[in-house]
C-alpha positions in Angstrom: 17.3 -13.1 -17.5 20.0 -10.8 -18.7 22.1 -8.3 -16.8 20.1 -5.6 -15.0 21.1 -2.3 -13.4 21.5 -2.0 -9.7 18.3 -1.1 -7.8 17.2 -0.8 -4.2 13.7 -1.5 -2.9 12.8 0.3 0.3 9.9 -0.8 2.5 9.0 0.6 6.0 7.6 -2.0 8.4 5.5 -1.7 11.5 3.7 -4.6 13.1 2.5 -6.4 9.9 4.0 -9.9 10.6 1.5 -11.7 8.4 2.1 -9.5 5.4 5.9 -9.5 6.1 5.9 -13.3 6.0 4.1 -13.2 2.7 6.6 -10.6 1.4 9.5 -12.9 2.5 8.1 -15.8 0.5 7.9 -13.4 -2.5 11.4 -12.2 -2.0 12.6 -15.8 -1.9 11.4 -16.1 -5.5 13.8 -13.4 -6.6 16.6 -15.3 -8.3 19.3 -15.0 -11.0 19.7 -11.4 -12.3 17.1 -10.1 -9.8 19.0 -11.5 -6.8 22.2 -10.0 -8.1 20.8 -6.6 -9.0 18.0 -5.8 -6.5 18.7 -5.2 -2.9 15.7 -5.1 -0.5 15.9 -2.7 2.4 13.3 -3.1 5.2 13.2 -0.4 7.9 11.5 -1.6 11.1 9.9 1.3 12.8 10.5 0.1 16.4 7.7 -2.5 15.8 6.6 -4.5 18.8 6.7 -7.5 16.4 10.2 -7.1 15.0 10.9 -7.7 11.3 14.3 -9.4 11.8 13.2 -12.8 13.0 10.6 -13.1 10.2 13.2 -12.2 7.5 16.1 -14.2 8.9 17.0 -16.8 6.3 15.5 -14.9 3.3 17.5 -15.8 0.2 17.2 -12.4 -1.5 19.8 -9.6 -1.1 18.2 -8.2 2.0 19.2 -5.7 4.7 17.0 -4.8 7.7 17.4 -1.7 9.9 15.5 -1.0 13.1 14.5 2.4 14.6 15.2 2.3 18.3 12.8 5.0 19.4 9.1 4.5 19.2 7.4 7.4 17.4 3.9 7.3 16.0 3.5 7.2 12.2 7.2 7.4 11.5 7.1 5.7 8.1 8.3 8.7 6.2 11.5 8.9 8.3 11.9 5.2 7.7 11.9 5.8 4.0 14.6 8.5 4.5 16.7 5.9 6.5 16.3 3.4 3.7 17.4 5.9 1.1 20.4 6.9 3.2 21.5 3.2 3.5 20.7 2.4 -0.1 24.0 3.6 -1.7 27.5 4.2 -0.7 29.4 7.5 -1.3 29.5 8.5 -4.9 26.9 5.8 -5.9 23.6 6.5 -7.6 21.0 3.8 -8.2 17.3 3.5 -8.7 15.2 3.5 -5.5 11.8 1.8 -5.6 9.6 2.7 -2.7 6.5 0.9 -1.6 4.5 -0.1 1.5 4.4 -3.4 3.4 1.0 -4.3 1.9 2.1 -3.8 -1.7 3.9 -6.7 -3.3 6.2 -6.6 -6.4 6.4 -10.0 -7.9 9.6 -11.2 -9.6 7.8 -10.9 -13.0 6.8 -7.3 -12.3 10.2 -6.4 -10.9 12.0 -7.7 -14.0 9.6 -6.0 -16.4 10.3 -2.7 -14.7 14.1 -3.2 -14.3 14.6 -4.3 -17.8 13.2 -1.1 -19.2 15.3 1.9 -20.4 14.5 4.6 -17.9 15.4 8.3 -17.8 17.2 9.6 -14.6 15.4 12.9 -15.2 12.1 11.3 -14.4 10.4 9.6 -11.5 7.9 6.7 -12.2 4.8 5.3 -10.8 3.2 1.9 -11.4 -0.3 0.4 -11.2 -1.5 -1.4 -8.1 -4.3 -4.0 -8.1 -6.4 -5.0 -5.2 -7.0 -8.4 -3.6 -8.9 -10.7 -3.7 -9.4 -10.7 -7.5 -6.6 -8.3 -8.5 -8.7 -6.8 -11.3 -9.1 -3.1 -10.2 -6.0 -0.9 -10.9 -5.0 2.4 -9.5 -1.8 4.2 -8.6 -0.5 4.3 -5.0 1.1 7.5 -3.6 3.8 5.6 -1.7 4.8 3.3 -4.6 7.2 5.0 -7.0 10.6 4.9 -8.5 13.2 7.6 -8.4 17.0 8.0 -8.7 18.9 8.2 -5.4 20.4 11.6 -6.3 17.0 13.1 -7.1 15.6 11.9 -3.8 18.3 13.8 -1.9 18.0 16.9 -4.0 14.5 17.1 -2.4 16.2 16.0 0.9 13.7 13.2 1.4 10.4 13.4 3.2 10.0 16.4 5.4 10.2 15.3 9.0 8.8 18.7 10.1 5.5 17.5 8.6 5.5 14.1 10.5 4.8 12.9 14.1 8.5 13.1 14.7 8.5 16.8 13.9 5.2 18.7 14.2 3.3 15.8 15.6 1.2 15.8 12.4 0.3 13.0 9.9 0.8 13.6 6.2 3.5 14.8 3.9 3.1 12.3 1.1 1.7 14.8 -1.4 4.1 17.5 -0.3 7.1 15.2 -1.0 5.8 14.3 -4.4 5.1 18.0 -5.2 8.7 18.8 -4.4 9.9 15.8 -6.5 7.8 17.0 -9.5 9.6 20.4 -9.3 12.9 18.7 -10.2 11.8 15.7 -12.3 9.3 14.7 -14.9 6.8 12.0 -14.2 5.8 8.9 -16.1 3.4 6.1 -15.3 4.6 2.6 -16.3 1.4 1.0 -17.5 2.9 -2.4 -18.0 4.1 -2.8 -14.4 1.5 -3.9 -11.8 2.0 -4.5 -8.1 -0.3 -6.5 -5.9 -2.1 -4.6 -3.1 -3.3 -6.4 0.0 -4.6 -3.6 2.2 -8.4 -3.8 1.5 -10.6 -5.5 -1.0 -11.8 -3.3 -3.9 -15.3 -4.8 -3.4 -16.3 -4.4 0.2 -13.3 -3.1 2.1 -12.6 -6.3 4.0 -9.0 -6.7 5.1 -7.4 -9.5 3.1 -4.8 -10.1 5.9 -5.5 -9.4 9.6 -2.7 -6.8 9.8 -2.6 -5.3 6.4 -5.2 -2.5 6.7 -4.6 0.9 8.4 -7.9 2.5 7.5 -9.3 2.3 11.0 -6.6 4.5 12.5 -7.7 8.0 13.5 -5.6 10.4 11.5 -7.8 13.5 11.9 -6.0 15.0 14.9 -2.6 14.5 13.3 -3.8 15.9 9.9 -4.7 19.2 11.6 -1.2 19.5 13.0 0.3 18.7 9.6 -1.7 21.4 7.9 -0.6 23.9 10.6 3.1 23.0 10.2 2.8 23.3 6.4 1.2 26.7 6.6 4.0 27.9 8.9 6.6 26.7 6.4 4.7 28.4 3.5 4.5 31.7 5.5 8.2 31.5 6.1 8.8 31.1 2.4 10.9 27.9 2.9 9.5 24.5 2.0 12.8 22.7 2.1 13.1 19.4 3.9 15.6 19.8 6.8 17.2 17.2 9.1 15.6 14.2 7.3 16.7 11.7 9.9 16.2 12.5 13.6 15.9 9.1 15.2 18.5 6.5 16.2 18.5 3.3 14.3 20.7 0.2 13.8 21.2 -2.5 11.3 19.9 -5.8 12.6 20.2 -8.1 9.6 
């Protein structure tokens, strides 16, 4: 493997120990240029099963942060924390965001990182589904963007999350804001592995990797109310993107 640009992978975590253990084994396969160029940032959302003991001893370039206040569905704010910690002052690198139940193999990571990419774009990749990994589709929370562009949007809007309005949602609103300032391209040759649900019968592949059973209806209504209020005010900017205390634990 040749020299690669500096990248950061950002993954929020909440009570998925089986999937996190599988991710750790995958991270341990990152070697050579990948280990030198790709830093993994896991943000533990005050999980009752902490990430740090599971990831201790991982051989990849890894950092773990933990939110110290328990807030329902705080994954968007965790992504903002990961983006804040990804680069030092004056630095700008590629940020690859994904979820705990989506795995980027070393082969897929290198295919993506070795490409010539435009900083004026954000990129999505295909995701397959276990158990046969044959069905492909995009995933709203798996994408690639420059650190600077992420902060032009000012990250995910906390006003549209449980930490703000008490509502669940905001993924599409964030991507809408991102598309205002960047072009979009789908990388057809990069495929991540999805473990949330089988494409055949919806059976969870891992006992803790599926969130489909969670009731999001009540939170969705609060999200829509908060979004309408922002639209009526004529200001859709994301404000105060990080409102919870957190600390580095690994």
